[in-house]
Each structure stands twice: as structure tokens, then as C-alpha cells.
TORSE-558317 format. One record per atom (N, C-alpha, C): residue in one letter; atom name; residue number from 1; x, y, z. Coordinates in pm, 1 decimal. Example, Ala and Ser with C-alpha at 12.3 -4.5 7.8 and 13.67 -1.06 7.14 Angstrom:
# TORSE-558317
A,N,1,1319.0,-569.0,780.0
A,CA,1,1230.0,-450.0,780.0
A,C,1,1320.0,-330.0,780.0
S,N,2,1285.0,-225.0,708.0
S,CA,2,1367.0,-106.0,714.0
S,C,2,1290.0,3.0,787.0
//
This chain:
# TORSE-558317
M,N,1,-3262.9,-9112.9,577.2
M,CA,1,-3285.7,-9043.1,702.8
M,C,1,-3169.4,-9076.6,797.1
T,N,2,-3109.3,-8974.6,853.5
T,CA,2,-2998.7,-8992.7,945.8
T,C,2,-3051.5,-9024.2,1084.8
E,N,3,-2981.4,-9114.2,1152.9
E,CA,3,-3019.0,-9149.0,1289.6
E,C,3,-2898.3,-9128.1,1379.8
F,N,4,-2921.7,-9064.5,1492.6
F,CA,4,-2816.5,-9035.4,1589.1
F,C,4,-2847.8,-9107.7,1718.9
K,N,5,-2745.5,-9129.5,1798.4
K,CA,5,-2764.4,-9185.1,1932.0
K,C,5,-2748.1,-9072.9,2033.5
A,N,6,-2848.0,-9056.4,2119.2
A,CA,6,-2842.3,-8955.8,2225.5
A,C,6,-2752.6,-9007.5,2337.6
A,N,7,-2716.1,-8919.6,2428.8
A,CA,7,-2629.3,-8955.9,2541.0
A,C,7,-2688.1,-9069.6,2623.9
N,N,8,-2821.0,-9077.4,2629.4
N,CA,8,-2884.3,-9183.4,2708.5
N,C,8,-2904.7,-9311.5,2627.7
G,N,9,-2856.4,-9313.7,2502.5
G,CA,9,-2865.4,-9433.0,2419.9
G,C,9,-2986.6,-9439.4,2329.1
S,N,10,-3081.3,-9349.0,2344.4
S,CA,10,-3200.7,-9351.8,2259.7
S,C,10,-3167.8,-9298.4,2120.3
S,N,11,-3247.7,-9340.5,2022.7
S,CA,11,-3227.6,-9298.4,1884.3
S,C,11,-3297.9,-9166.1,1857.5
V,N,12,-3232.3,-9082.0,1779.7
V,CA,12,-3289.0,-8953.4,1739.3
V,C,12,-3276.1,-8945.1,1587.6
T,N,13,-3387.9,-8918.1,1520.1
T,CA,13,-3387.6,-8909.7,1373.7
T,C,13,-3403.1,-8765.1,1327.8
D,N,14,-3372.5,-8743.6,1200.2
D,CA,14,-3392.5,-8610.8,1141.3
D,C,14,-3538.5,-8568.7,1152.9
K,N,15,-3629.6,-8664.3,1133.8
K,CA,15,-3772.7,-8634.1,1142.4
K,C,15,-3808.5,-8584.5,1282.4
M,N,16,-3753.2,-8649.8,1385.7
M,CA,16,-3780.3,-8608.2,1523.9
M,C,16,-3730.0,-8466.0,1547.0
I,N,17,-3610.1,-8438.7,1497.9
I,CA,17,-3551.2,-8305.9,1515.3
I,C,17,-3637.5,-8200.9,1445.6
D,N,18,-3684.5,-8232.3,1323.3
D,CA,18,-3771.6,-8139.1,1250.6
D,C,18,-3900.8,-8112.7,1327.3
E,N,19,-3959.5,-8217.4,1385.6
E,CA,19,-4082.8,-8201.4,1463.8
E,C,19,-4057.9,-8115.9,1587.6
W,N,20,-3944.9,-8137.2,1653.9
W,CA,20,-3910.4,-8056.4,1771.9
W,C,20,-3895.5,-7910.0,1731.8
C,N,21,-3825.5,-7886.7,1620.3
C,CA,21,-3804.8,-7748.9,1573.2
C,C,21,-3937.9,-7681.6,1542.1
D,N,22,-4027.0,-7755.2,1474.0
D,CA,22,-4158.7,-7699.4,1441.2
D,C,22,-4235.0,-7662.3,1567.7
A,N,23,-4233.9,-7751.5,1666.8
A,CA,23,-4305.3,-7724.1,1792.0
A,C,23,-4246.3,-7601.7,1861.0
L,N,24,-4114.2,-7597.8,1873.5
L,CA,24,-4049.5,-7486.1,1942.5
L,C,24,-4068.3,-7354.9,1867.0
D,N,25,-4065.8,-7360.7,1733.0
D,CA,25,-4090.0,-7240.2,1652.9
D,C,25,-4230.1,-7185.1,1674.9
N,N,26,-4322.9,-7271.4,1716.1
N,CA,26,-4461.4,-7230.8,1742.3
N,C,26,-4488.8,-7214.6,1891.6
D,N,27,-4380.9,-7195.1,1968.9
D,CA,27,-4391.2,-7174.5,2114.4
D,C,27,-4464.3,-7288.2,2184.4
K,N,28,-4440.5,-7410.5,2139.0
K,CA,28,-4498.5,-7528.2,2203.4
K,C,28,-4386.2,-7618.0,2251.7
W,N,29,-4412.5,-7691.1,2358.9
W,CA,29,-4315.8,-7784.3,2414.3
W,C,29,-4333.7,-7917.3,2341.0
P,N,30,-4228.9,-7972.5,2278.1
P,CA,30,-4243.5,-8098.4,2205.1
P,C,30,-4295.5,-8211.3,2295.0
E,N,31,-4375.2,-8298.9,2235.5
E,CA,31,-4435.4,-8409.8,2309.7
E,C,31,-4326.5,-8497.0,2373.0
G,N,32,-4344.7,-8527.1,2500.9
G,CA,32,-4249.6,-8611.3,2572.4
G,C,32,-4136.2,-8535.6,2639.6
W,N,33,-4122.1,-8408.3,2610.2
W,CA,33,-4016.1,-8329.4,2672.3
W,C,33,-4057.7,-8289.0,2812.5
K,N,34,-3959.5,-8280.4,2902.5
K,CA,34,-3984.8,-8236.9,3039.8
K,C,34,-3892.1,-8120.6,3071.8
N,N,35,-3945.3,-8025.4,3146.4
N,CA,35,-3863.3,-7913.3,3191.2
N,C,35,-3781.9,-7961.3,3310.4
R,N,36,-3650.2,-7960.4,3298.4
R,CA,36,-3563.0,-8014.6,3402.2
R,C,36,-3509.8,-7909.6,3499.8
S,N,37,-3533.4,-7782.6,3469.4
S,CA,37,-3483.4,-7678.7,3559.5
S,C,37,-3564.0,-7550.9,3540.8
K,N,38,-3540.9,-7457.1,3629.3
K,CA,38,-3605.4,-7326.7,3618.3
K,C,38,-3539.4,-7247.2,3506.3
V,N,39,-3611.8,-7150.1,3454.5
V,CA,39,-3556.7,-7060.9,3353.5
V,C,39,-3454.3,-6970.3,3421.1
V,N,40,-3337.8,-6958.4,3360.5
V,CA,40,-3232.9,-6872.0,3413.5
V,C,40,-3228.2,-6747.1,3326.0
Y,N,41,-3255.4,-6633.2,3386.0
Y,CA,41,-3258.0,-6507.8,3311.2
Y,C,41,-3120.8,-6441.5,3315.1
G,N,42,-3094.1,-6358.8,3216.1
G,CA,42,-2967.4,-6286.5,3210.4
G,C,42,-2866.9,-6360.0,3124.3
R,N,43,-2756.9,-6293.7,3097.9
R,CA,43,-2656.8,-6357.5,3014.1
R,C,43,-2564.4,-6443.5,3099.9
P,N,44,-2504.1,-6544.0,3039.8
P,CA,44,-2413.6,-6630.0,3116.3
P,C,44,-2286.8,-6554.4,3154.3
P,N,45,-2217.2,-6599.6,3257.5
P,CA,45,-2093.8,-6532.3,3297.8
P,C,45,-1988.4,-6540.4,3187.5
L,N,46,-1898.6,-6443.4,3186.2
L,CA,46,-1792.6,-6439.5,3086.3
L,C,46,-1684.7,-6542.9,3114.0
S,N,47,-1676.3,-6588.2,3237.4
S,CA,47,-1570.8,-6680.0,3276.4
S,C,47,-1622.0,-6775.0,3383.2
A,N,48,-1576.0,-6899.5,3377.8
A,CA,48,-1616.6,-6997.2,3479.0
A,C,48,-1563.5,-6957.8,3616.7
G,N,49,-1452.7,-6886.6,3619.7
G,CA,49,-1392.3,-6845.8,3746.1
G,C,49,-1447.4,-6715.6,3801.1
G,N,50,-1551.3,-6661.8,3738.7
G,CA,50,-1606.3,-6534.3,3783.1
G,C,50,-1535.3,-6419.0,3714.7
T,N,51,-1584.7,-6301.0,3737.8
T,CA,51,-1525.2,-6182.1,3677.7
T,C,51,-1504.5,-6074.8,3783.5
A,N,52,-1415.3,-5983.5,3753.1
A,CA,52,-1388.2,-5869.5,3840.7
A,C,52,-1372.2,-5746.7,3752.4
T,N,53,-1406.7,-5631.9,3805.6
T,CA,53,-1394.5,-5507.3,3730.8
T,C,53,-1251.5,-5457.2,3738.0
L,N,54,-1199.0,-5415.3,3623.8
L,CA,54,-1065.9,-5356.8,3614.7
L,C,54,-1082.5,-5218.6,3554.1
S,N,55,-1061.7,-5115.3,3633.6
S,CA,55,-1074.3,-4977.8,3584.7
S,C,55,-935.6,-4922.2,3559.3
I,N,56,-915.0,-4869.7,3439.7
I,CA,56,-786.1,-4809.0,3406.2
I,C,56,-810.6,-4674.6,3339.1
K,N,57,-712.3,-4587.9,3348.7
K,CA,57,-718.6,-4457.4,3282.6
K,C,57,-634.7,-4465.6,3155.8
V,N,58,-693.1,-4421.8,3045.3
V,CA,58,-621.5,-4415.6,2918.0
V,C,58,-648.2,-4278.7,2856.5
P,N,59,-560.1,-4233.5,2767.8
P,CA,59,-585.5,-4106.9,2700.3
P,C,59,-716.7,-4113.5,2621.2
V,N,60,-784.2,-3999.8,2611.1
V,CA,60,-912.6,-3992.9,2540.6
V,C,60,-899.2,-4048.0,2399.1
A,N,61,-792.4,-4010.9,2330.3
A,CA,61,-773.0,-4056.3,2192.4
A,C,61,-762.0,-4208.7,2185.5
M,N,62,-697.7,-4269.3,2285.2
M,CA,62,-684.2,-4414.7,2287.3
M,C,62,-820.2,-4481.2,2307.9
K,N,63,-899.7,-4426.2,2399.6
K,CA,63,-1033.0,-4482.7,2423.4
K,C,63,-1117.7,-4472.4,2297.6
Q,N,64,-1108.1,-4357.8,2229.6
Q,CA,64,-1184.6,-4339.9,2106.0
Q,C,64,-1139.6,-4439.1,1998.6
A,N,65,-1009.3,-4462.9,1991.2
A,CA,65,-956.7,-4557.8,1892.3
A,C,65,-1003.0,-4700.2,1923.6
I,N,66,-1002.4,-4736.0,2051.7
I,CA,66,-1048.5,-4869.6,2092.1
I,C,66,-1197.2,-4885.1,2061.7
A,N,67,-1275.6,-4783.0,2093.5
A,CA,67,-1419.6,-4787.5,2066.5
A,C,67,-1446.5,-4799.0,1916.5
K,N,68,-1368.1,-4726.3,1836.4
K,CA,68,-1385.0,-4730.6,1690.7
K,C,68,-1352.7,-4869.7,1636.5
E,N,69,-1243.1,-4928.7,1684.1
E,CA,69,-1205.0,-5063.0,1640.0
E,C,69,-1306.4,-5167.4,1686.2
A,N,70,-1356.7,-5150.2,1806.9
A,CA,70,-1457.9,-5243.2,1857.9
A,C,70,-1581.1,-5240.5,1768.6
K,N,71,-1624.1,-5121.6,1732.8
K,CA,71,-1741.7,-5107.1,1645.9
K,C,71,-1715.0,-5170.0,1509.8
R,N,72,-1594.4,-5149.7,1458.8
R,CA,72,-1556.7,-5205.8,1328.4
R,C,72,-1560.6,-5358.7,1331.9
H,N,73,-1526.3,-5415.6,1447.0
H,CA,73,-1528.0,-5561.0,1463.8
H,C,73,-1664.4,-5612.8,1510.1
G,N,74,-1759.8,-5522.7,1528.9
G,CA,74,-1894.8,-5563.8,1567.3
G,C,74,-1906.4,-5612.9,1709.7
T,N,75,-1829.4,-5553.8,1800.0
T,CA,75,-1833.0,-5595.9,1940.1
T,C,75,-1832.8,-5473.6,2030.8
S,N,76,-1847.2,-5497.6,2159.4
S,CA,76,-1846.9,-5386.6,2255.2
S,C,76,-1703.8,-5342.4,2284.6
T,N,77,-1691.2,-5221.7,2336.2
T,CA,77,-1559.8,-5170.8,2375.6
T,C,77,-1498.9,-5260.3,2482.5
S,N,78,-1579.4,-5301.8,2580.0
S,CA,78,-1529.6,-5388.7,2687.3
S,C,78,-1479.4,-5521.5,2632.3
N,N,79,-1557.4,-5582.0,2543.7
N,CA,79,-1518.8,-5711.4,2488.2
N,C,79,-1391.6,-5699.1,2404.7
Y,N,80,-1381.2,-5590.8,2329.1
Y,CA,80,-1262.9,-5569.1,2246.3
Y,C,80,-1139.3,-5547.1,2334.3
A,N,81,-1152.6,-5465.6,2438.3
A,CA,81,-1040.3,-5441.0,2530.0
A,C,81,-999.9,-5570.5,2600.4
R,N,82,-1099.3,-5652.0,2639.0
R,CA,82,-1072.1,-5781.2,2703.3
R,C,82,-990.4,-5871.1,2609.4
A,N,83,-1028.0,-5871.1,2481.1
A,CA,83,-956.5,-5952.1,2382.4
A,C,83,-812.8,-5903.0,2364.5
L,N,84,-793.7,-5770.8,2363.7
L,CA,84,-658.5,-5714.8,2352.4
L,C,84,-572.1,-5755.2,2471.4
L,N,85,-629.5,-5748.0,2590.9
L,CA,85,-555.5,-5787.8,2711.0
L,C,85,-520.3,-5936.6,2707.3
A,N,86,-615.1,-6019.3,2667.5
A,CA,86,-590.6,-6163.4,2660.7
A,C,86,-481.1,-6194.5,2559.1
K,N,87,-487.1,-6127.6,2443.4
K,CA,87,-386.1,-6149.0,2339.8
K,C,87,-247.8,-6108.5,2390.3
A,N,88,-239.6,-5996.5,2460.7
A,CA,88,-112.0,-5950.0,2515.3
A,C,88,-58.8,-6047.0,2620.4
M,N,89,-148.2,-6101.7,2702.8
M,CA,89,-106.3,-6196.0,2807.1
M,C,89,-55.7,-6326.9,2745.3
L,N,90,-118.8,-6371.5,2637.0
L,CA,90,-77.3,-6495.3,2571.2
L,C,90,53.6,-6478.2,2495.9
A,N,91,85.3,-6354.2,2455.5
A,CA,91,207.1,-6327.1,2379.5
A,C,91,331.9,-6337.5,2465.5
E,N,92,315.7,-6327.6,2595.5
E,CA,92,433.3,-6330.7,2684.4
E,C,92,483.2,-6470.5,2706.7
//
């Protein structure tokens, strides 16, 4: 059985982790756990520095090509375009 040390110095075993997983899988709060904050709804921000909208005009064919590539990569058009911009900025 593997034993780990938590950040607070307490021991955590594989058995404990399995019990926690079982409880959480059954929508139960594991024994001894405390809720330390409110539930935060929504997705996390894309950047620690915040985000801003950037609207640009591109030819229809280019937008269609970007959307097609995004779908092929299993991501959104926005996320794919963001990655292209980041890659171009890092290349300089």
C-alpha cells in the first residue's frame, strides 16, 4: 500500500483515496471532509490576467477553413484561433 504525505503533513494511503472516490462517486461527502468555500459556477477564466474580446474581419473562406481545422482538432473555432495567434506571437 502506497502512503503519501499531504501538504499539512498528514498521511494519505491508497485505501483512503479509494474510500474518498467511492463516497464522491455516490454523491456523498467523505467522512472528515469540510467544505472550505462556496461552489463556484461557470468555467474558469482563460487567463489569470483576464480576457478581452478581439473582433477581426477575415474572408469567408478563411473562417470556414479555421472552423474546419478547429473541428478536426476537436476544439472550438475561438480556441483554435487563439492558439494560432499565440503560436504566431511566440514565433517572433
